[in-house]
TINU-489107 format. One record per residue: residue in one letter; x, y, z of N, C-alpha, C, O, CB in turn. Coordinates in steps of 0.1 Angstrom, whole numbers, padded with zeros to 4 digits, always signed. Glycine has a CB too. Example, Ala and Ser with C-alpha at 12.3 -4.5 7.8 and 13.67 -1.06 7.14 Angstrom:
A+0132-0057+0078+0123-0045+0078+0132-0033+0078+0142-0033+0085+0113-0045+0090 S+0128-0022+0071+0137-0011+0071+0129+0000+0079+0134+0011+0080+0141-0006+0057 
END
This chain:
M+0970+2532-2088+0962+2520-2089+0955+2518-2076+0960+2522-2065+0971+2508-2092 F+0943+2513-2076+0935+2510-2064+0927+2497-2066+0925+2493-2077+0926+2522-2061 T+0923+2492-2055+0916+2479-2055+0901+2482-2056+0896+2491-2049+0918+2471-2042 L+0894+2475-2065+0880+2477-2067+0872+2470-2056+0877+2461-2049+0876+2472-2081 T+0860+2475-2054+0850+2469-2044+0845+2456-2050+0843+2455-2062+0839+2479-2041 G+0843+2446-2042+0837+2433-2047+0847+2424-2053+0860+2425-2052+0827+2436-2056 S+0842+2414-2060+0850+2404-2067+0846+2401-2081+0835+2405-2085+0850+2390-2059 I+0855+2396-2089+0852+2393-2103+0856+2378-2106+0866+2374-2101+0860+2403-2113 D+0847+2371-2113+0850+2358-2118+0852+2358-2133+0842+2358-2140+0838+2348-2114 P+0864+2358-2137+0867+2358-2152+0862+2345-2158+0864+2334-2153+0882+2359-2154 T+0855+2346-2170+0849+2335-2177+0852+2334-2191+0844+2329-2199+0834+2336-2175 A+0864+2337-2196+0868+2336-2210+0858+2343-2219+0854+2338-2229+0869+2321-2214 S+0856+2356-2215+0846+2364-2223+0850+2379-2222+0858+2383-2213+0832+2362-2218 T+0845+2387-2231+0848+2401-2230+0838+2408-2220+0840+2419-2216+0846+2408-2244 T+0827+2400-2216+0818+2405-2206+0824+2401-2193+0826+2389-2190+0804+2399-2208 V+0825+2411-2184+0831+2408-2170+0819+2410-2161+0813+2421-2160+0843+2418-2167 T+0817+2400-2152+0806+2401-2142+0812+2401-2129+0821+2393-2125+0796+2389-2144 G+0808+2411-2121+0812+2413-2107+0802+2409-2097+0790+2407-2100+0817+2427-2105 S+0806+2407-2085+0797+2404-2074+0801+2414-2063+0812+2415-2058+0799+2389-2068 G+0791+2423-2059+0793+2433-2049+0802+2444-2054+0808+2452-2046+0800+2427-2037 T+0803+2445-2067+0811+2456-2074+0804+2469-2076+0791+2469-2074+0816+2451-2087 A+0811+2479-2078+0806+2493-2081+0812+2499-2093+0818+2509-2093+0808+2502-2068 F+0810+2491-2104+0816+2496-2117+0812+2510-2121+0821+2517-2126+0813+2486-2128 L+0800+2513-2120+0795+2526-2124+0802+2538-2117+0804+2549-2123+0780+2527-2122 T+0805+2536-2105+0811+2547-2097+0826+2546-2096+0833+2557-2094+0805+2548-2083 E+0832+2534-2098+0846+2533-2096+0854+2533-2109+0866+2535-2109+0849+2520-2089 L+0848+2530-2120+0855+2529-2133+0850+2538-2144+0838+2544-2143+0853+2514-2138 S+0858+2541-2154+0854+2549-2165+0859+2541-2178+0868+2533-2177+0861+2563-2165 I+0852+2543-2189+0856+2537-2201+0871+2542-2204+0874+2554-2203+0847+2541-2213 G+0879+2532-2208+0893+2535-2210+0902+2531-2199+0914+2530-2201+0895+2550-2213 D+0897+2529-2187+0905+2525-2175+0910+2511-2178+0903+2503-2185+0897+2526-2162 E+0921+2508-2171+0926+2494-2172+0921+2487-2159+0923+2493-2148+0941+2494-2173 I+0916+2475-2160+0914+2467-2148+0923+2455-2148+0927+2449-2159+0899+2462-2148 V+0927+2450-2136+0936+2439-2135+0928+2428-2127+0925+2430-2116+0949+2443-2128 V+0925+2417-2135+0917+2406-2129+0926+2394-2130+0929+2390-2141+0903+2405-2136 S+0929+2387-2119+0937+2375-2119+0949+2377-2127+0953+2368-2135+0929+2363-2125 S+0956+2388-2125+0969+2392-2131+0968+2395-2146+0979+2396-2152+0979+2381-2129 E+0956+2396-2151+0954+2400-2165+0949+2414-2166+0939+2418-2160+0945+2390-2173 T+0956+2423-2174+0952+2436-2176+0943+2438-2188+0947+2433-2199+0964+2446-2177 R+0932+2444-2187+0922+2446-2198+0917+2461-2198+0917+2467-2187+0910+2436-2197 I+0913+2466-2209+0908+2479-2210+0893+2479-2210+0887+2471-2218+0913+2487-2223 V+0887+2487-2202+0872+2488-2201+0867+2496-2214+0871+2507-2216+0868+2495-2188 T+0858+2489-2221+0852+2495-2233+0837+2499-2231+0833+2508-2239+0853+2486-2245 A+0831+2494-2221+0817+2497-2219+0813+2493-2204+0819+2483-2199+0807+2491-2229 I+0805+2501-2198+0800+2498-2184+0785+2497-2185+0779+2508-2187+0805+2508-2174 T+0779+2485-2183+0765+2484-2183+0758+2486-2170+0747+2492-2170+0762+2470-2188 S+0764+2482-2159+0758+2483-2146+0769+2482-2136+0781+2481-2139+0747+2473-2143 D+0765+2483-2123+0775+2481-2112+0782+2467-2112+0792+2465-2106+0769+2484-2099 T+0775+2457-2119+0780+2444-2118+0784+2438-2132+0787+2426-2134+0771+2435-2112 S+0783+2446-2143+0786+2441-2156+0793+2452-2165+0789+2464-2165+0773+2437-2163 L+0804+2448-2171+0811+2457-2180+0817+2449-2191+0817+2436-2191+0822+2465-2173 T+0822+2456-2201+0829+2449-2213+0843+2454-2214+0846+2465-2211+0821+2452-2226 V+0852+2444-2217+0866+2448-2219+0870+2445-2234+0863+2438-2241+0875+2439-2209 S+0882+2450-2238+0886+2449-2252+0890+2436-2256+0888+2432-2268+0898+2459-2253 I+0896+2428-2247+0900+2414-2250+0895+2405-2239+0895+2408-2228+0916+2413-2251 A+0890+2393-2244+0884+2383-2234+0894+2380-2224+0906+2378-2226+0880+2371-2242 T+0889+2378-2212+0897+2373-2200+0899+2358-2202+0892+2351-2209+0891+2377-2187 T+0908+2352-2194+0910+2338-2194+0901+2333-2183+0898+2339-2173+0925+2334-2191 N+0896+2321-2184+0887+2315-2174+0895+2310-2163+0901+2299-2163+0878+2303-2180 T+0897+2319-2153+0905+2316-2141+0896+2317-2128+0884+2319-2129+0917+2325-2140 S+0902+2315-2117+0895+2315-2104+0891+2330-2101+0896+2339-2107+0903+2309-2093 N+0881+2331-2092+0876+2344-2087+0888+2353-2082+0898+2348-2077+0866+2342-2076 D+0887+2366-2085+0897+2375-2080+0889+2384-2070+0881+2392-2073+0903+2384-2092 A+0892+2382-2057+0886+2389-2046+0891+2403-2044+0886+2411-2036+0887+2381-2033 S+0902+2407-2052+0907+2420-2050+0912+2425-2064+0924+2428-2066+0919+2420-2040 P+0903+2427-2074+0907+2432-2087+0911+2446-2085+0906+2454-2076+0895+2431-2097 D+0920+2451-2094+0926+2464-2093+0922+2472-2105+0918+2467-2116+0941+2464-2092 C+0922+2485-2103+0920+2495-2114+0932+2504-2116+0937+2509-2106+0907+2503-2112 N+0936+2506-2128+0946+2516-2131+0939+2527-2139+0937+2525-2151+0959+2510-2140 P+0935+2537-2133+0926+2547-2139+0934+2556-2149+0942+2564-2146+0920+2557-2129 V+0932+2552-2162+0940+2559-2173+0930+2567-2182+0935+2574-2191+0947+2549-2181 A+0917+2566-2179+0908+2574-2187+0910+2589-2185+0913+2593-2174+0893+2570-2184 P+0908+2597-2196+0909+2611-2194+0899+2617-2184+0888+2612-2183+0907+2618-2208 V+0903+2626-2176+0895+2632-2166+0892+2647-2170+0901+2654-2174+0902+2632-2152 D+0879+2651-2170+0876+2664-2173+0879+2673-2162+0877+2670-2150+0861+2665-2176 V+0885+2684-2165+0889+2694-2155+0882+2707-2159+0883+2712-2170+0905+2696-2154 I+0875+2713-2149+0868+2725-2151+0876+2737-2145+0878+2737-2133+0853+2725-2145 L+0880+2746-2153+0887+2758-2148+0878+2769-2148+0870+2772-2157+0900+2761-2157 S+0878+2777-2137+0869+2788-2136+0876+2801-2134+0870+2811-2133+0859+2786-2124 
END
């Protein structure tokens, strides 16, 4: 598990908006994110500051240190 760049303000929606985040480079579809102690699965990544999760978050205060549990499959190239 690692801490994501930036902060997230959960708004009782499946759309997660970040501030100063780097979703495109730090996350993959299928990864788990932990925002304000709630774990959600990433289902789509639109930009560095917007993504979609499988279940709506609760409208809680900003999380200045959201975490990622990278569980998405990783491609391995064997040569």
